[in-house]
PDBQT receptor file of N, H, CA, C and O in Angstrom, charges set to zero:
ATOM      1  N   MET A   1      36.251 175.113 116.725  1.00  0.00    +0.000 N 
ATOM      2  CA  MET A   1      36.166 174.191 115.786  1.00  0.00    +0.000 C 
ATOM      3  C   MET A   1      36.962 174.348 115.085  1.00  0.00    +0.000 C 
ATOM      4  O   MET A   1      36.804 175.498 114.675  1.00  0.00    +0.000 OA
ATOM      5  N   PRO A   2      37.973 173.831 114.527  1.00  0.00    +0.000 N 
ATOM      6  CA  PRO A   2      38.796 174.273 113.244  1.00  0.00    +0.000 C 
ATOM      7  C   PRO A   2      37.979 174.035 111.848  1.00  0.00    +0.000 C 
ATOM      8  O   PRO A   2      37.041 173.307 111.524  1.00  0.00    +0.000 OA
ATOM      9  N   LYS A   3      38.872 175.100 111.113  1.00  0.00    +0.000 N 
ATOM     10  H   LYS A   3      39.634 175.692 111.376  1.00  0.00    +0.000 HD
ATOM     11  CA  LYS A   3      38.444 174.661 109.833  1.00  0.00    +0.000 C 
ATOM     12  C   LYS A   3      38.587 173.396 108.791  1.00  0.00    +0.000 C 
ATOM     13  O   LYS A   3      39.651 172.812 108.587  1.00  0.00    +0.000 OA
ATOM     14  N   MET A   4      37.392 173.088 108.196  1.00  0.00    +0.000 N 
ATOM     15  H   MET A   4      36.527 173.562 108.362  1.00  0.00    +0.000 HD
ATOM     16  CA  MET A   4      37.375 171.721 107.399  1.00  0.00    +0.000 C 
ATOM     17  C   MET A   4      38.464 171.862 106.380  1.00  0.00    +0.000 C 
ATOM     18  O   MET A   4      38.381 172.951 105.812  1.00  0.00    +0.000 OA
ATOM     19  N   LYS A   5      39.342 171.203 106.010  1.00  0.00    +0.000 N 
ATOM     20  H   LYS A   5      39.409 170.319 106.472  1.00  0.00    +0.000 HD
ATOM     21  CA  LYS A   5      40.182 171.243 104.897  1.00  0.00    +0.000 C 
ATOM     22  C   LYS A   5      39.690 170.149 103.525  1.00  0.00    +0.000 C 
ATOM     23  O   LYS A   5      39.197 169.023 103.455  1.00  0.00    +0.000 OA
ATOM     24  N   THR A   6      40.047 170.983 102.739  1.00  0.00    +0.000 N 
ATOM     25  H   THR A   6      40.447 171.898 102.796  1.00  0.00    +0.000 HD
ATOM     26  CA  THR A   6      39.467 170.288 101.303  1.00  0.00    +0.000 C 
ATOM     27  C   THR A   6      40.933 169.189 100.978  1.00  0.00    +0.000 C 
ATOM     28  O   THR A   6      42.116 169.260 101.309  1.00  0.00    +0.000 OA
ATOM     29  N   ARG A   7      40.293 168.407 100.340  1.00  0.00    +0.000 N 
ATOM     30  H   ARG A   7      39.332 168.349 100.071  1.00  0.00    +0.000 HD
ATOM     31  CA  ARG A   7      41.158 167.512  99.637  1.00  0.00    +0.000 C 
ATOM     32  C   ARG A   7      41.581 168.272  98.239  1.00  0.00    +0.000 C 
ATOM     33  O   ARG A   7      40.812 168.399  97.286  1.00  0.00    +0.000 OA
ATOM     34  N   ARG A   8      43.003 168.780  98.283  1.00  0.00    +0.000 N 
ATOM     35  H   ARG A   8      43.627 168.677  99.058  1.00  0.00    +0.000 HD
ATOM     36  CA  ARG A   8      43.271 169.307  97.287  1.00  0.00    +0.000 C 
ATOM     37  C   ARG A   8      43.090 168.133  95.788  1.00  0.00    +0.000 C 
ATOM     38  O   ARG A   8      42.599 168.438  94.701  1.00  0.00    +0.000 OA
ATOM     39  N   ALA A   9      43.514 167.125  96.092  1.00  0.00    +0.000 N 
ATOM     40  H   ALA A   9      43.913 166.877  96.975  1.00  0.00    +0.000 HD
ATOM     41  CA  ALA A   9      43.709 166.136  95.260  1.00  0.00    +0.000 C 
ATOM     42  C   ALA A   9      42.268 166.506  94.282  1.00  0.00    +0.000 C 
ATOM     43  O   ALA A   9      42.222 167.005  93.158  1.00  0.00    +0.000 OA
ATOM     44  N   ALA A  10      41.250 166.093  95.102  1.00  0.00    +0.000 N 
ATOM     45  H   ALA A  10      41.288 165.688  96.015  1.00  0.00    +0.000 HD
ATOM     46  CA  ALA A  10      39.678 166.381  94.735  1.00  0.00    +0.000 C 
ATOM     47  C   ALA A  10      39.216 167.899  93.881  1.00  0.00    +0.000 C 
ATOM     48  O   ALA A  10      38.578 168.198  92.871  1.00  0.00    +0.000 OA
ATOM     49  N   ALA A  11      40.026 168.660  95.060  1.00  0.00    +0.000 N 
ATOM     50  H   ALA A  11      40.544 168.417  95.881  1.00  0.00    +0.000 HD
ATOM     51  CA  ALA A  11      39.605 169.834  94.421  1.00  0.00    +0.000 C 
ATOM     52  C   ALA A  11      39.981 170.367  92.756  1.00  0.00    +0.000 C 
ATOM     53  O   ALA A  11      39.430 171.242  92.088  1.00  0.00    +0.000 OA
ATOM     54  N   LYS A  12      40.987 169.579  92.455  1.00  0.00    +0.000 N 
ATOM     55  H   LYS A  12      41.434 168.867  92.997  1.00  0.00    +0.000 HD
ATOM     56  CA  LYS A  12      41.424 169.717  91.048  1.00  0.00    +0.000 C 
ATOM     57  C   LYS A  12      40.753 169.170  90.113  1.00  0.00    +0.000 C 
ATOM     58  O   LYS A  12      40.709 169.649  88.979  1.00  0.00    +0.000 OA
ATOM     59  N   ARG A  13      39.928 167.721  90.586  1.00  0.00    +0.000 N 
ATOM     60  H   ARG A  13      39.963 167.332  91.507  1.00  0.00    +0.000 HD
ATOM     61  CA  ARG A  13      39.395 167.191  89.311  1.00  0.00    +0.000 C 
ATOM     62  C   ARG A  13      37.969 167.591  89.512  1.00  0.00    +0.000 C 
ATOM     63  O   ARG A  13      37.482 167.740  88.392  1.00  0.00    +0.000 OA
ATOM     64  N   PHE A  14      37.273 167.780  90.243  1.00  0.00    +0.000 N 
ATOM     65  H   PHE A  14      37.668 167.659  91.153  1.00  0.00    +0.000 HD
ATOM     66  CA  PHE A  14      36.101 167.840  90.125  1.00  0.00    +0.000 C 
ATOM     67  C   PHE A  14      35.424 169.489  90.086  1.00  0.00    +0.000 C 
ATOM     68  O   PHE A  14      35.927 170.306  90.858  1.00  0.00    +0.000 OA
ATOM     69  N   LYS A  15      34.505 169.847  89.349  1.00  0.00    +0.000 N 
ATOM     70  H   LYS A  15      34.097 169.184  88.722  1.00  0.00    +0.000 HD
ATOM     71  CA  LYS A  15      33.920 171.143  89.517  1.00  0.00    +0.000 C 
ATOM     72  C   LYS A  15      32.213 171.036  89.629  1.00  0.00    +0.000 C 
ATOM     73  O   LYS A  15      31.651 169.957  89.442  1.00  0.00    +0.000 OA
ATOM     74  N   LEU A  16      31.689 171.904  89.857  1.00  0.00    +0.000 N 
ATOM     75  H   LEU A  16      32.145 172.780  90.009  1.00  0.00    +0.000 HD
ATOM     76  CA  LEU A  16      30.465 172.040  90.141  1.00  0.00    +0.000 C 
ATOM     77  C   LEU A  16      29.529 172.842  89.283  1.00  0.00    +0.000 C 
ATOM     78  O   LEU A  16      29.422 174.068  89.300  1.00  0.00    +0.000 OA
ATOM     79  N   THR A  17      28.972 172.132  88.650  1.00  0.00    +0.000 N 
ATOM     80  H   THR A  17      29.059 171.136  88.636  1.00  0.00    +0.000 HD
ATOM     81  CA  THR A  17      27.797 172.383  87.864  1.00  0.00    +0.000 C 
ATOM     82  C   THR A  17      27.060 173.496  88.155  1.00  0.00    +0.000 C 
ATOM     83  O   THR A  17      27.234 173.887  89.310  1.00  0.00    +0.000 OA
ATOM     84  N   GLY A  18      26.272 174.158  87.479  1.00  0.00    +0.000 N 
ATOM     85  H   GLY A  18      26.131 173.841  86.541  1.00  0.00    +0.000 HD
ATOM     86  CA  GLY A  18      25.262 175.267  87.633  1.00  0.00    +0.000 C 
ATOM     87  C   GLY A  18      23.976 174.716  88.574  1.00  0.00    +0.000 C 
ATOM     88  O   GLY A  18      23.303 175.425  89.322  1.00  0.00    +0.000 OA
ATOM     89  N   THR A  19      23.816 173.342  88.359  1.00  0.00    +0.000 N 
ATOM     90  H   THR A  19      24.363 172.765  87.751  1.00  0.00    +0.000 HD
ATOM     91  CA  THR A  19      22.663 172.307  89.039  1.00  0.00    +0.000 C 
ATOM     92  C   THR A  19      23.196 171.998  90.196  1.00  0.00    +0.000 C 
ATOM     93  O   THR A  19      22.718 170.956  90.644  1.00  0.00    +0.000 OA
ATOM     94  N   GLY A  20      24.268 172.651  91.089  1.00  0.00    +0.000 N 
ATOM     95  H   GLY A  20      24.656 173.497  90.726  1.00  0.00    +0.000 HD
ATOM     96  CA  GLY A  20      24.857 171.764  91.682  1.00  0.00    +0.000 C 
ATOM     97  C   GLY A  20      25.264 170.462  92.106  1.00  0.00    +0.000 C 
ATOM     98  O   GLY A  20      25.610 170.071  93.221  1.00  0.00    +0.000 OA
ATOM     99  N   LYS A  21      25.159 169.851  91.001  1.00  0.00    +0.000 N 
ATOM    100  H   LYS A  21      24.879 170.169  90.095  1.00  0.00    +0.000 HD
ATOM    101  CA  LYS A  21      25.857 168.564  90.237  1.00  0.00    +0.000 C 
ATOM    102  C   LYS A  21      27.183 168.572  90.396  1.00  0.00    +0.000 C 
ATOM    103  O   LYS A  21      27.630 169.645  90.799  1.00  0.00    +0.000 OA
ATOM    104  N   LEU A  22      28.352 167.274  90.110  1.00  0.00    +0.000 N 
ATOM    105  H   LEU A  22      27.989 166.402  89.783  1.00  0.00    +0.000 HD
ATOM    106  CA  LEU A  22      29.627 167.560  89.907  1.00  0.00    +0.000 C 
ATOM    107  C   LEU A  22      29.826 167.011  88.996  1.00  0.00    +0.000 C 
ATOM    108  O   LEU A  22      29.153 166.078  88.557  1.00  0.00    +0.000 OA
ATOM    109  N   LYS A  23      31.094 167.627  88.380  1.00  0.00    +0.000 N 
ATOM    110  H   LYS A  23      31.640 168.385  88.736  1.00  0.00    +0.000 HD
ATOM    111  CA  LYS A  23      31.332 167.290  87.001  1.00  0.00    +0.000 C 
ATOM    112  C   LYS A  23      32.995 166.914  87.331  1.00  0.00    +0.000 C 
ATOM    113  O   LYS A  23      33.794 167.415  88.122  1.00  0.00    +0.000 OA
ATOM    114  N   ARG A  24      33.149 165.473  86.054  1.00  0.00    +0.000 N 
ATOM    115  H   ARG A  24      32.500 165.066  85.411  1.00  0.00    +0.000 HD
ATOM    116  CA  ARG A  24      34.006 165.119  86.422  1.00  0.00    +0.000 C 
ATOM    117  C   ARG A  24      34.510 164.735  84.906  1.00  0.00    +0.000 C 
ATOM    118  O   ARG A  24      33.758 164.511  83.957  1.00  0.00    +0.000 OA
ATOM    119  N   ASN A  25      35.896 164.710  84.884  1.00  0.00    +0.000 N 
ATOM    120  H   ASN A  25      36.507 164.893  85.655  1.00  0.00    +0.000 HD
ATOM    121  CA  ASN A  25      36.407 164.184  83.641  1.00  0.00    +0.000 C 
ATOM    122  C   ASN A  25      36.930 162.894  83.370  1.00  0.00    +0.000 C 
ATOM    123  O   ASN A  25      37.478 162.384  84.347  1.00  0.00    +0.000 OA
ATOM    124  N   LYS A  26      36.923 162.157  82.242  1.00  0.00    +0.000 N 
ATOM    125  H   LYS A  26      36.478 162.571  81.448  1.00  0.00    +0.000 HD
ATOM    126  CA  LYS A  26      36.996 160.412  82.041  1.00  0.00    +0.000 C 
ATOM    127  C   LYS A  26      37.999 160.183  82.152  1.00  0.00    +0.000 C 
ATOM    128  O   LYS A  26      38.958 160.899  81.866  1.00  0.00    +0.000 OA
ATOM    129  N   ALA A  27      37.999 158.874  82.701  1.00  0.00    +0.000 N 
ATOM    130  H   ALA A  27      37.220 158.292  82.933  1.00  0.00    +0.000 HD
ATOM    131  CA  ALA A  27      39.803 158.274  82.753  1.00  0.00    +0.000 C 
ATOM    132  C   ALA A  27      39.894 157.530  81.424  1.00  0.00    +0.000 C 
ATOM    133  O   ALA A  27      38.914 157.115  80.805  1.00  0.00    +0.000 OA
ATOM    134  N   TYR A  28      41.124 157.405  81.058  1.00  0.00    +0.000 N 
ATOM    135  H   TYR A  28      41.920 157.742  81.561  1.00  0.00    +0.000 HD
ATOM    136  CA  TYR A  28      41.465 156.262  79.991  1.00  0.00    +0.000 C 
ATOM    137  C   TYR A  28      42.100 157.586  78.738  1.00  0.00    +0.000 C 
ATOM    138  O   TYR A  28      41.726 157.699  77.571  1.00  0.00    +0.000 OA
ATOM    139  N   LYS A  29      42.669 158.058  79.137  1.00  0.00    +0.000 N 
ATOM    140  H   LYS A  29      42.973 157.966  80.086  1.00  0.00    +0.000 HD
ATOM    141  CA  LYS A  29      42.564 159.254  77.718  1.00  0.00    +0.000 C 
ATOM    142  C   LYS A  29      44.430 159.657  77.859  1.00  0.00    +0.000 C 
ATOM    143  O   LYS A  29      44.904 160.695  77.399  1.00  0.00    +0.000 OA
ATOM    144  N   SER A  30      45.007 158.906  78.366  1.00  0.00    +0.000 N 
ATOM    145  H   SER A  30      44.621 158.063  78.739  1.00  0.00    +0.000 HD
ATOM    146  CA  SER A  30      46.200 160.076  78.926  1.00  0.00    +0.000 C 
ATOM    147  C   SER A  30      47.201 159.152  77.813  1.00  0.00    +0.000 C 
ATOM    148  O   SER A  30      47.960 159.699  77.012  1.00  0.00    +0.000 OA
ATOM    149  N   HIS A  31      47.061 157.895  77.919  1.00  0.00    +0.000 N 
ATOM    150  H   HIS A  31      46.445 157.451  78.569  1.00  0.00    +0.000 HD
ATOM    151  CA  HIS A  31      48.775 157.255  77.090  1.00  0.00    +0.000 C 
ATOM    152  C   HIS A  31      48.010 155.733  76.645  1.00  0.00    +0.000 C 
ATOM    153  O   HIS A  31      46.936 155.429  77.165  1.00  0.00    +0.000 OA
ATOM    154  N   ILE A  32      48.641 154.885  75.698  1.00  0.00    +0.000 N 
ATOM    155  H   ILE A  32      49.513 155.132  75.275  1.00  0.00    +0.000 HD
ATOM    156  CA  ILE A  32      48.098 153.625  74.919  1.00  0.00    +0.000 C 
ATOM    157  C   ILE A  32      47.152 154.127  74.051  1.00  0.00    +0.000 C 
ATOM    158  O   ILE A  32      46.077 153.528  74.094  1.00  0.00    +0.000 OA
ATOM    159  N   LEU A  33      47.223 155.012  73.306  1.00  0.00    +0.000 N 
ATOM    160  H   LEU A  33      48.096 155.499  73.270  1.00  0.00    +0.000 HD
ATOM    161  CA  LEU A  33      45.733 155.730  72.569  1.00  0.00    +0.000 C 
ATOM    162  C   LEU A  33      45.557 155.378  70.816  1.00  0.00    +0.000 C 
ATOM    163  O   LEU A  33      44.865 155.843  69.910  1.00  0.00    +0.000 OA
ATOM    164  N   THR A  34      46.779 154.104  70.953  1.00  0.00    +0.000 N 
ATOM    165  H   THR A  34      47.341 153.726  71.689  1.00  0.00    +0.000 HD
ATOM    166  CA  THR A  34      46.881 153.831  69.484  1.00  0.00    +0.000 C 
ATOM    167  C   THR A  34      45.780 152.901  69.253  1.00  0.00    +0.000 C 
ATOM    168  O   THR A  34      44.920 153.057  68.386  1.00  0.00    +0.000 OA
ATOM    169  N   LYS A  35      45.852 151.906  70.088  1.00  0.00    +0.000 N 
ATOM    170  H   LYS A  35      46.550 151.779  70.793  1.00  0.00    +0.000 HD
ATOM    171  CA  LYS A  35      44.588 150.617  70.026  1.00  0.00    +0.000 C 
ATOM    172  C   LYS A  35      43.188 150.875  70.276  1.00  0.00    +0.000 C 
ATOM    173  O   LYS A  35      42.373 149.957  70.186  1.00  0.00    +0.000 OA
ATOM    174  N   LYS A  36      42.778 152.278  70.642  1.00  0.00    +0.000 N 
ATOM    175  H   LYS A  36      43.440 153.024  70.715  1.00  0.00    +0.000 HD
ATOM    176  CA  LYS A  36      41.475 153.105  71.197  1.00  0.00    +0.000 C 
ATOM    177  C   LYS A  36      41.256 153.787  69.884  1.00  0.00    +0.000 C 
ATOM    178  O   LYS A  36      42.009 154.573  69.309  1.00  0.00    +0.000 OA
ATOM    179  N   THR A  37      39.938 153.281  69.472  1.00  0.00    +0.000 N 
ATOM    180  H   THR A  37      39.326 152.642  69.939  1.00  0.00    +0.000 HD
ATOM    181  CA  THR A  37      39.032 153.482  68.502  1.00  0.00    +0.000 C 
ATOM    182  C   THR A  37      38.906 155.707  68.045  1.00  0.00    +0.000 C 
ATOM    183  O   THR A  37      38.893 156.476  69.006  1.00  0.00    +0.000 OA
ATOM    184  N   THR A  38      38.861 156.071  67.122  1.00  0.00    +0.000 N 
ATOM    185  H   THR A  38      38.872 155.447  66.341  1.00  0.00    +0.000 HD
ATOM    186  CA  THR A  38      38.488 157.523  67.306  1.00  0.00    +0.000 C 
ATOM    187  C   THR A  38      37.313 158.052  68.063  1.00  0.00    +0.000 C 
ATOM    188  O   THR A  38      37.177 159.050  68.771  1.00  0.00    +0.000 OA
ATOM    189  N   LYS A  39      36.303 156.851  67.617  1.00  0.00    +0.000 N 
ATOM    190  H   LYS A  39      36.413 156.041  67.041  1.00  0.00    +0.000 HD
ATOM    191  CA  LYS A  39      35.142 157.537  68.238  1.00  0.00    +0.000 C 
ATOM    192  C   LYS A  39      35.151 157.304  70.159  1.00  0.00    +0.000 C 
ATOM    193  O   LYS A  39      34.528 157.963  70.991  1.00  0.00    +0.000 OA
ATOM    194  N   ARG A  40      35.870 156.414  70.325  1.00  0.00    +0.000 N 
ATOM    195  H   ARG A  40      36.377 155.878  69.649  1.00  0.00    +0.000 HD
ATOM    196  CA  ARG A  40      36.849 156.158  71.759  1.00  0.00    +0.000 C 
ATOM    197  C   ARG A  40      37.106 157.097  72.523  1.00  0.00    +0.000 C 
ATOM    198  O   ARG A  40      36.593 157.267  73.629  1.00  0.00    +0.000 OA
ATOM    199  N   LYS A  41      38.199 158.017  71.824  1.00  0.00    +0.000 N 
ATOM    200  H   LYS A  41      38.616 157.879  70.926  1.00  0.00    +0.000 HD
ATOM    201  CA  LYS A  41      39.262 159.092  72.080  1.00  0.00    +0.000 C 
ATOM    202  C   LYS A  41      38.179 160.014  72.116  1.00  0.00    +0.000 C 
ATOM    203  O   LYS A  41      38.416 160.740  73.081  1.00  0.00    +0.000 OA
ATOM    204  N   ARG A  42      37.189 160.348  71.615  1.00  0.00    +0.000 N 
ATOM    205  H   ARG A  42      36.996 159.758  70.830  1.00  0.00    +0.000 HD
ATOM    206  CA  ARG A  42      36.162 161.527  71.320  1.00  0.00    +0.000 C 
ATOM    207  C   ARG A  42      35.550 161.568  72.262  1.00  0.00    +0.000 C 
ATOM    208  O   ARG A  42      35.744 162.504  73.038  1.00  0.00    +0.000 OA
ATOM    209  N   ASN A  43      34.407 160.399  72.607  1.00  0.00    +0.000 N 
ATOM    210  H   ASN A  43      34.249 159.639  71.977  1.00  0.00    +0.000 HD
ATOM    211  CA  ASN A  43      33.763 160.232  73.663  1.00  0.00    +0.000 C 
ATOM    212  C   ASN A  43      34.437 160.443  75.199  1.00  0.00    +0.000 C 
ATOM    213  O   ASN A  43      33.755 160.988  76.065  1.00  0.00    +0.000 OA
ATOM    214  N   LEU A  44      35.649 160.037  75.458  1.00  0.00    +0.000 N 
ATOM    215  H   LEU A  44      36.204 159.594  74.754  1.00  0.00    +0.000 HD
ATOM    216  CA  LEU A  44      36.443 160.346  76.587  1.00  0.00    +0.000 C 
ATOM    217  C   LEU A  44      36.666 162.003  76.820  1.00  0.00    +0.000 C 
ATOM    218  O   LEU A  44      36.627 162.510  77.941  1.00  0.00    +0.000 OA
ATOM    219  N   ARG A  45      36.939 162.863  75.419  1.00  0.00    +0.000 N 
ATOM    220  H   ARG A  45      36.972 162.451  74.508  1.00  0.00    +0.000 HD
ATOM    221  CA  ARG A  45      37.084 164.246  75.610  1.00  0.00    +0.000 C 
ATOM    222  C   ARG A  45      35.579 164.728  76.610  1.00  0.00    +0.000 C 
ATOM    223  O   ARG A  45      35.552 165.312  77.693  1.00  0.00    +0.000 OA
ATOM    224  N   GLN A  46      34.744 164.362  75.991  1.00  0.00    +0.000 N 
ATOM    225  H   GLN A  46      34.766 163.887  75.111  1.00  0.00    +0.000 HD
ATOM    226  CA  GLN A  46      33.632 165.198  76.839  1.00  0.00    +0.000 C 
ATOM    227  C   GLN A  46      33.550 164.582  78.591  1.00  0.00    +0.000 C 
ATOM    228  O   GLN A  46      33.827 163.464  79.026  1.00  0.00    +0.000 OA
ATOM    229  N   SER A  47      33.137 165.619  79.192  1.00  0.00    +0.000 N 
ATOM    230  H   SER A  47      32.913 166.527  78.838  1.00  0.00    +0.000 HD
ATOM    231  CA  SER A  47      32.743 165.547  81.004  1.00  0.00    +0.000 C 
ATOM    232  C   SER A  47      31.674 164.985  80.936  1.00  0.00    +0.000 C 
ATOM    233  O   SER A  47      30.880 164.930  79.998  1.00  0.00    +0.000 OA
ATOM    234  N   ALA A  48      31.604 164.269  82.594  1.00  0.00    +0.000 N 
ATOM    235  H   ALA A  48      32.250 164.313  83.357  1.00  0.00    +0.000 HD
ATOM    236  CA  ALA A  48      30.122 163.418  82.735  1.00  0.00    +0.000 C 
ATOM    237  C   ALA A  48      30.373 163.980  84.395  1.00  0.00    +0.000 C 
ATOM    238  O   ALA A  48      31.304 164.463  85.040  1.00  0.00    +0.000 OA
ATOM    239  N   ILE A  49      28.943 163.596  84.630  1.00  0.00    +0.000 N 
ATOM    240  H   ILE A  49      28.187 163.203  84.106  1.00  0.00    +0.000 HD
ATOM    241  CA  ILE A  49      28.287 163.715  86.158  1.00  0.00    +0.000 C 
ATOM    242  C   ILE A  49      28.858 162.702  87.170  1.00  0.00    +0.000 C 
ATOM    243  O   ILE A  49      28.953 161.505  86.901  1.00  0.00    +0.000 OA
ATOM    244  N   VAL A  50      29.173 163.155  88.158  1.00  0.00    +0.000 N 
ATOM    245  H   VAL A  50      29.095 164.127  88.377  1.00  0.00    +0.000 HD
ATOM    246  CA  VAL A  50      29.490 162.243  89.382  1.00  0.00    +0.000 C 
ATOM    247  C   VAL A  50      28.185 161.293  89.650  1.00  0.00    +0.000 C 
ATOM    248  O   VAL A  50      27.045 161.725  89.817  1.00  0.00    +0.000 OA
ATOM    249  N   ASP A  51      28.549 159.991  89.659  1.00  0.00    +0.000 N 
ATOM    250  H   ASP A  51      29.476 159.640  89.523  1.00  0.00    +0.000 HD
ATOM    251  CA  ASP A  51      26.815 158.960  90.046  1.00  0.00    +0.000 C 
ATOM    252  C   ASP A  51      26.479 159.365  91.245  1.00  0.00    +0.000 C 
ATOM    253  O   ASP A  51      27.299 159.612  92.130  1.00  0.00    +0.000 OA
ATOM    254  N   SER A  52      25.207 159.466  91.361  1.00  0.00    +0.000 N 
ATOM    255  H   SER A  52      24.541 159.266  90.642  1.00  0.00    +0.000 HD
ATOM    256  CA  SER A  52      24.861 159.662  92.439  1.00  0.00    +0.000 C 
ATOM    257  C   SER A  52      25.422 158.972  93.959  1.00  0.00    +0.000 C 
ATOM    258  O   SER A  52      25.568 159.587  95.015  1.00  0.00    +0.000 OA
ATOM    259  N   THR A  53      25.666 157.583  93.717  1.00  0.00    +0.000 N 
ATOM    260  H   THR A  53      25.547 157.083  92.859  1.00  0.00    +0.000 HD
ATOM    261  CA  THR A  53      25.918 156.731  94.746  1.00  0.00    +0.000 C 
ATOM    262  C   THR A  53      27.227 157.444  95.397  1.00  0.00    +0.000 C 
ATOM    263  O   THR A  53      27.600 156.989  96.478  1.00  0.00    +0.000 OA
ATOM    264  N   ASN A  54      27.992 158.579  94.799  1.00  0.00    +0.000 N 
ATOM    265  H   ASN A  54      27.689 158.948  93.921  1.00  0.00    +0.000 HD
ATOM    266  CA  ASN A  54      29.580 158.590  95.224  1.00  0.00    +0.000 C 
ATOM    267  C   ASN A  54      29.023 160.251  95.404  1.00  0.00    +0.000 C 
ATOM    268  O   ASN A  54      30.020 160.845  95.812  1.00  0.00    +0.000 OA
ATOM    269  N   VAL A  55      28.293 160.889  95.325  1.00  0.00    +0.000 N 
ATOM    270  H   VAL A  55      27.483 160.406  94.993  1.00  0.00    +0.000 HD
ATOM    271  CA  VAL A  55      27.972 162.474  95.970  1.00  0.00    +0.000 C 
ATOM    272  C   VAL A  55      28.346 162.470  97.025  1.00  0.00    +0.000 C 
ATOM    273  O   VAL A  55      29.341 163.107  97.371  1.00  0.00    +0.000 OA
ATOM    274  N   LYS A  56      27.332 161.429  98.156  1.00  0.00    +0.000 N 
ATOM    275  H   LYS A  56      26.523 160.911  97.875  1.00  0.00    +0.000 HD
ATOM    276  CA  LYS A  56      27.939 161.911  99.254  1.00  0.00    +0.000 C 
ATOM    277  C   LYS A  56      29.115 162.246 100.216  1.00  0.00    +0.000 C 
ATOM    278  O   LYS A  56      29.220 163.060 101.133  1.00  0.00    +0.000 OA
ATOM    279  N   ASN A  57      30.203 161.065  99.529  1.00  0.00    +0.000 N 
ATOM    280  H   ASN A  57      30.118 160.403  98.784  1.00  0.00    +0.000 HD
ATOM    281  CA  ASN A  57      31.366 161.195  99.833  1.00  0.00    +0.000 C 
ATOM    282  C   ASN A  57      31.924 162.239  99.245  1.00  0.00    +0.000 C 
ATOM    283  O   ASN A  57      32.755 162.761  99.988  1.00  0.00    +0.000 OA
ATOM    284  N   MET A  58      31.767 162.982  97.790  1.00  0.00    +0.000 N 
ATOM    285  H   MET A  58      31.092 162.558  97.186  1.00  0.00    +0.000 HD
ATOM    286  CA  MET A  58      32.536 163.871  97.477  1.00  0.00    +0.000 C 
ATOM    287  C   MET A  58      32.310 164.918  97.936  1.00  0.00    +0.000 C 
ATOM    288  O   MET A  58      33.025 165.852  97.575  1.00  0.00    +0.000 OA
ATOM    289  N   LYS A  59      31.452 165.108  98.706  1.00  0.00    +0.000 N 
ATOM    290  H   LYS A  59      30.871 164.349  98.999  1.00  0.00    +0.000 HD
ATOM    291  CA  LYS A  59      30.807 166.239  99.510  1.00  0.00    +0.000 C 
ATOM    292  C   LYS A  59      31.362 166.365 100.689  1.00  0.00    +0.000 C 
ATOM    293  O   LYS A  59      31.584 167.408 101.304  1.00  0.00    +0.000 OA
ATOM    294  N   LYS A  60      31.625 165.078 101.052  1.00  0.00    +0.000 N 
ATOM    295  H   LYS A  60      31.445 164.230 100.553  1.00  0.00    +0.000 HD
ATOM    296  CA  LYS A  60      32.303 165.511 102.379  1.00  0.00    +0.000 C 
ATOM    297  C   LYS A  60      34.105 165.621 102.182  1.00  0.00    +0.000 C 
ATOM    298  O   LYS A  60      34.838 165.877 103.137  1.00  0.00    +0.000 OA
ATOM    299  N   VAL A  61      34.544 165.411 100.978  1.00  0.00    +0.000 N 
ATOM    300  H   VAL A  61      33.949 165.203 100.201  1.00  0.00    +0.000 HD
ATOM    301  CA  VAL A  61      36.075 165.702 101.165  1.00  0.00    +0.000 C 
ATOM    302  C   VAL A  61      36.145 167.081  99.662  1.00  0.00    +0.000 C 
ATOM    303  O   VAL A  61      37.050 167.408  98.893  1.00  0.00    +0.000 OA
ATOM    304  N   LEU A  62      34.967 167.462  99.802  1.00  0.00    +0.000 N 
ATOM    305  H   LEU A  62      34.232 167.197 100.427  1.00  0.00    +0.000 HD
ATOM    306  CA  LEU A  62      34.946 168.476  99.293  1.00  0.00    +0.000 C 
ATOM    307  C   LEU A  62      34.026 169.720  99.449  1.00  0.00    +0.000 C 
ATOM    308  O   LEU A  62      33.345 170.241  98.565  1.00  0.00    +0.000 OA
ATOM    309  N   PRO A  63      34.157 170.131 100.904  1.00  0.00    +0.000 N 
ATOM    310  CA  PRO A  63      33.077 170.524 102.098  1.00  0.00    +0.000 C 
ATOM    311  C   PRO A  63      32.967 172.777 101.571  1.00  0.00    +0.000 C 
ATOM    312  O   PRO A  63      32.218 173.699 101.892  1.00  0.00    +0.000 OA
ATOM    313  N   TYR A  64      33.805 172.674 100.960  1.00  0.00    +0.000 N 
ATOM    314  H   TYR A  64      34.414 171.924 100.699  1.00  0.00    +0.000 HD
ATOM    315  CA  TYR A  64      33.270 174.111 100.444  1.00  0.00    +0.000 C 
ATOM    316  C   TYR A  64      33.221 174.837  98.830  1.00  0.00    +0.000 C 
ATOM    317  O   TYR A  64      33.218 175.948  98.299  1.00  0.00    +0.000 OA
ATOM    318  N   LEU A  65      33.184 173.241  98.446  1.00  0.00    +0.000 N 
ATOM    319  H   LEU A  65      33.186 172.339  98.877  1.00  0.00    +0.000 HD
ATOM    320  CA  LEU A  65      32.270 173.525  96.814  1.00  0.00    +0.000 C 
ATOM    321  C   LEU A  65      30.758 173.672  96.975  1.00  0.00    +0.000 C 
ATOM    322  O   LEU A  65      30.047 173.861  95.988  1.00  0.00    +0.000 OA
TER     323      LEU A  65
């Protein structure tokens, strides 16, 4: 049986928390920031937990996490 490969793009974007959940960064924080409010930009800085509906697919993409 060959080794399973990790999707490198996903490995750079997701981290595992201490309790085993997947952590991700929020989108829409890279450009066109002038029209976004300060509050909205501040909230985009914080990381979020991957939704439970996507976890199964993410574990398949990241077999060694």
